[in-house]
N, C-alpha and C positions, 0 to 999 in steps of 0.2 A: 624771654618768655614772656615776661610781662609784658611787652612792646606788645608782643604777638596776641595776646587776651586783651590787651586793650583796644585793640583794630577789632578782633571777634565781637567783642560788646558792642562797638559803634555800627558793626554792619548789621546785627541785631534788632538793635536801634533803627536802622535805616530801613528795614526788610519792614520792620512792624509798620512803622510810621507808615511808609512806601506804599503798601497794601492794604493797609486801613483808610488813609486821604486819596489812594486810588478809587477806592469801593464809592465813598464818598462822592467822590467827584464824577462817578459813574451815576449814580443814585441823581444826581445833581442833572446831570445832565439827560437823563429821561426825563424829570419833568419838566426841563424848559421844552424840550421837544413834543411832548404831549401837551403844553398848554400852547403853544402852534397850531398843533392839530385842533385841539379848543375853539381858538381863537379862530383860525380861520373857517369852521365850521358853522360858527355864529356870525360872521361879518364876511367872508368871501371876498377877503380882499387883503392884498399881498402885500399893500405899502400896512397894512393894519399889523399883517403877522412879523414886518419888517421893524417896528418900532419897537417891538417884545425886543430885541437883539440892541438898538441903540438905546433905549433905557440901559441895558444892561450894564454897554460897554462905554457909555457916554462918563459914568463916574471914573472910570478907569483911564480914559486918558485925561481928564480935568485934574482929579484929585493925586493922580500917584507919587509925582513930586512930594505932596505931603504929606501922604501914606505912609512914603517908603521913613521920610522925618519921624515920623511918629514910632514907628517900628524902631527905629534905634535908640529911642527913650526908655520904651520900656519890655519886659520881659517877655520874650518871642512866642515860651509857652502858652503865657496868658493871653498874651494878644490873639493865638491862636483861636486858643479855645471858648473866647469871648466872641471872636467875630465866627464863628463856627456855631454856638451859637444864636446868635442873631441874626444868621442866615434861615436857618433850622426855623426859629420860631418865622419868619416872613413865609417859607412853606408853611406850618402850620397853620397860621392864618388865609392863605389860598384854601387850605383843607377845610379849613371850618365855613368858611363865605360860600362855598361850592357845597358843600354838605347842607347849608340853612337855603342855598337857592339862593342867595345874597352876591354871589361873584359879579362882579359886573368888569368892563374893561378897563378903565381907569384905575379901579384895582388893580390890575396887572400891573399897569406901565409905572405906578407908586410901588409897589410891593418890589418889583424887579427894579427898580431904581438903589433903593435900599439894600437890597443883596448883593447889588453890581458893584456897590460903595463898602462895603463887606470884606469881599472876595479885591476888592484895591489894597484895602490896608492887610489882609488878610496873604497876600501870594509873596509879599515882599518878607515876612514874615516868617513862611514857612523855605524860602529859599535861605533863606539865613540859618534857619535849624540846620536845611539840609548840608549846610557848611559847617555846622556845629558839631555832627554828629559822623559825619564821614573822613575815614583819614584819608589824604590828599594824592595819594597812589592808587588811593578806587574810586575820583573822580569823573574816570571817562566808564566805568562799569556801571556807576549809580543813575549816573545822566543816563547813559542807553536802557537803563529799563525804566527810568523817568519818560522818555520816550517812547517807549514801548506802551506805557499804560496812557499816556495822553493817544496813541496808535490805534490801540484798542477798545477805548473810549469815543473813539469817532467811527469805525466801527459798529459798535455792539449796540451805542445808546438808541441809534435812530431805529432798529431791531427791536429789543428790548420792550422800546418806549409805546413802538404801532401799535407790537403784540399786547401787550397790558392795556393800552387806551381802548384799543377794538374788544379784548376779549370778557376786560370787568371794567373801565372804567376810571376815569382821572382820580379818584379818591383812594384805590388799589395802587397807582403811579404812585402817588402823594406818601400813601404808606410803609411802601418802598424804600421811596429815597428817604423820611424820616427814619426806616430804622437801620443804613447804614450809616445816616449821621449818629446815631448811637452807638453802633460799633468804632467811629474811629473818634469816637468824643471817649470812650471807654479806654482806649488804646491810650490815647495821647494824655490824659491825665491819670491815668495808673500803670503805664509798660512803658512809658517814655522818660529817660533818664539822661538830661543833658547839662552841662556845666554851662551855665552863661555868660555869654560878656561881662565881663568887670565893671569895663567904663561905660554906665552911664552917662550920657548927657542930660545935662539940665537948662540947656539952652531952649530958647524958643524953638517952635517948629516953622519958623519962614527961615531962620537962620540957619539951621540944619537944610535944611532943600537948598541954600543958597552952597552948602559944604558941597553936598551931591555934587551940583551944578560943577562947582569950581575945582573938583576932583576929577569929571571928565574931560571939561578944555585943559586941564595937567597933562592929560594924555591922551593925547591925541590918537594913536595907535587904537584905543579901546572907542574914540568918541568915532572916527571913522567906521570902524566894524559894527558902529550903533548903527549910524549914518545911511550904511551899503545896507545894512537889513530893512528900516525902512525903506529902503528903495525896494526891495526885494517883494517886501508887503503891498507896496505901491504896485506893483506888477503881477503879484499872485490872487489880490483883491479883484485887478480889473477883469484877470483871466474868473476869477469864480462868478463873477458876474455875465461874463460871456458865453463861460460853457455852455449852459441851457438853453440860450439863444442860439449856438452850433450846434446842438442834441438832437435836442427837440423838434425841431421844424425839417429836419431831414429824413427824407424816407426810409432810412436804414438808420433812423434814431427814433426818437420818446420818450416818452417819462420812466420804461422800465428802463432803457437803454441808458437813461442819465443815473439811473440808480446803480446802474452794475459798473457805469465808469466810475462813479463816486467812491464806492465798494474798492475799488483797484486800486484807488490813491491809499485807500486807509491799508488794505492788506500790504500796499508796498510799502508801505512807513513801517509795519509790526515787520517786515523782515528786514527794513535798514536798521532799526533799533535791537534788534536783537542779532543781528553783524555788526552795529559798531560795539555792542556789549567784548566781544570779544576781539575785535582786531587790535592789533600793539596799537602802541603810542607813534603818531607819525609823528616826522622829522622835522613837519612846519605847519602847527596849526593854522594860523595865517592864510597860508596860502590853500588846505584843506578845503577852508570856507569858501572863499569865493572861488576856486576850480567844480567846487559840487554847484555849487550854484548858477555857472557857468551852463555845467551841463544839464541840470535839470531846466531852467528857464530858458534856456535854447532850443535843447531838442525836442521837448513837450509841445509847446507853440507850434514850433515851423512844423511838427510831424501832425499838427492837428491840421494843419492851415493848409494841408495839400492831401491828408487824407480823405479815403472816400467809404472805406470798412473799419466798418467797427473793434474787428481785431484790432487794428492799428491803432484806433482812440485809444483800446486796454493799456496796448501797448507803450504809448505815449507818456499815460498816464503814470505808468508803474518806471517806466525811468524819471518821469520828472518829479515824484514823488519817496523812491527808495531813496536818495542820498537827504533828504533833507533833516533824518534824525542825526548823519552823521556832520549837517554844519553847525545844525543844532548842537548836540555833545562837544564838538570844539570848543565852539564859542563861550558855551560854559562853561570850558574846564579853565579857559585865560580867563575869564569873570571873577570865578573863586580863586588864583591865583593870584589875580593882580589889585582883584579890590581887597581889602583890611576887614576882617571883618563884623570891626565896630563901624565902617563906615557901609555895609554892604545894604541896609533897608535901603535908605535915602539914594545913594546910586543906584541901585536894581530898579526901583522905583522911578527916575530919575530916565532909566534905558527904556520901561514901559510907556514911557509918555513919548519921548523922541521914537521909538519903534515901533509901535503898533499905529500911533496916529492918522499914520498913511492909509490904513488900511479901509472905514469908511469911504475917505478920497476916492481911493482908488474903486471901490464897487461903486460908488455914486457915476465915477468919470465912464467906468467902462461900459455902465446900461446906459447911461448918456451917449458915449459913442457910437456905440452899436446903434441904437435906434435912430438918435438925431444925424450921422453923419454915414457909417461905413453903409448899412443896408441902404440907407438912400442912393448911396454913391454907386454900388454895385447893380441897385437898379434903373441908372438914367445912362448906364455903360455896359448894358447885357448886352449888346450886339457887338464889342467889342470882345473877339476870341479867345483871346490872349488873357481875357480877366477870366472869362469863363474857362478855359482851361487850369489856371491856376487854383479861384477860390471856388468855382462852380457858379449853380446861376439858383434865381430865383432867393424863396426867404432862409436865412443862415448864410448866404456868401456874406456878406455882410459882419458875420460874426467871424467865420472864415478870415476875411479882411483883417481882423481886430488879432484873432489870434498870430500872423505876420509881424504884423506891426509889435505885437508886445512882445515876438523873440525877437526884435530887431533893438530895442529900449532895454529889453532883461539881458540881452548876449554883452550892448555898448555897456551897459551899466558894469557888468563886470569884471569886463576888461578896463576900464579906465581905472575904477576903485581898485580892479589887481594892482594896478602897474602904481596907483599912490600909496598901495602898501607894500610895495619890495621894497622901501626905505625903512623901512622899522622893523627891529629887531626881537622878536617876541624869546625870553628865556620861561624852559619848566621851570620853577620854587622847587 
């Protein structure tokens, strides 16, 4: 009975932390989306708005290894509180500059970079906090709920941000964001009790970062999974860059249809997140990871490459994204069970660097290959009937060809990685 009570109390801590942090993340996402709308109105430049994301993402990729080492040196709860507070101050600065008519583009770039740096430190601390408060036998369920909140965020934040910004203005959007921060801060500071890791390293940050890298090197299965996911992110981000060029020029497409298709992926992830929360533990978590990605990367890209009807595009998005939470949950359970708690901050941070550095590369490659390789190729080969039958004609046919290429690359990568992973044996602790 005593063990059961401890588990239930831990789950209460998780529910409070998860719900309030998810609310705060939604608030931050709403502000980020509204700022892109504001910036586009000011500049009319897609590159300027994309630079906002780059400024946020650059610290995450460049500094994650060192941020994780810092996380392992300090109290996780205090680290989260400090990082959340500094990020909120960045948002408050935007609010004050906007209200005084002083907000400039360079302010946003600088503030986004600082806010991105705070997220870089806060994220591994949050991951370790979840490990500390969740019983091992509830990892799958709680990871599924975390995926659910991320999926809901991806669906809701554009809708809420657009509505609030259009009807009430940027200042109201920021007020909502700051309110969500206060709720999350009070919940974490006053209602979450967690037994911190007793072992607090006094070693230098660089030494701790090297320990994170050394751990991954000593665990080839985990390193292989992380590198596999970096490849998945490369293909997925190239897909994200290709999708607008595929849908918008199509006679049956357009901007509104792109919104419908994008929402379909978010809704599919919500369903997948709910599904994984109730599924039994799989016999082979490693196999589940690469099989789900084989289905996702293969089916989605190939359907889009050859389909001409919007309902098939929506179907492709649903098939492509519904299994992503299943993959993510199984990967998360493997990491939580395999990495000692006192090393998780630095190891998760190294994971972030290796797993996500391919995203900006994929976005660049996807856009470049569509604009400068695939579209010109299809234009030159327009008289070849077989290509027209397969990928269509006119603008957008090059993007369809790019989808086909991504399907081949993604499927091959999953098959090769799956073969390599078969030699490793993962045992649930």
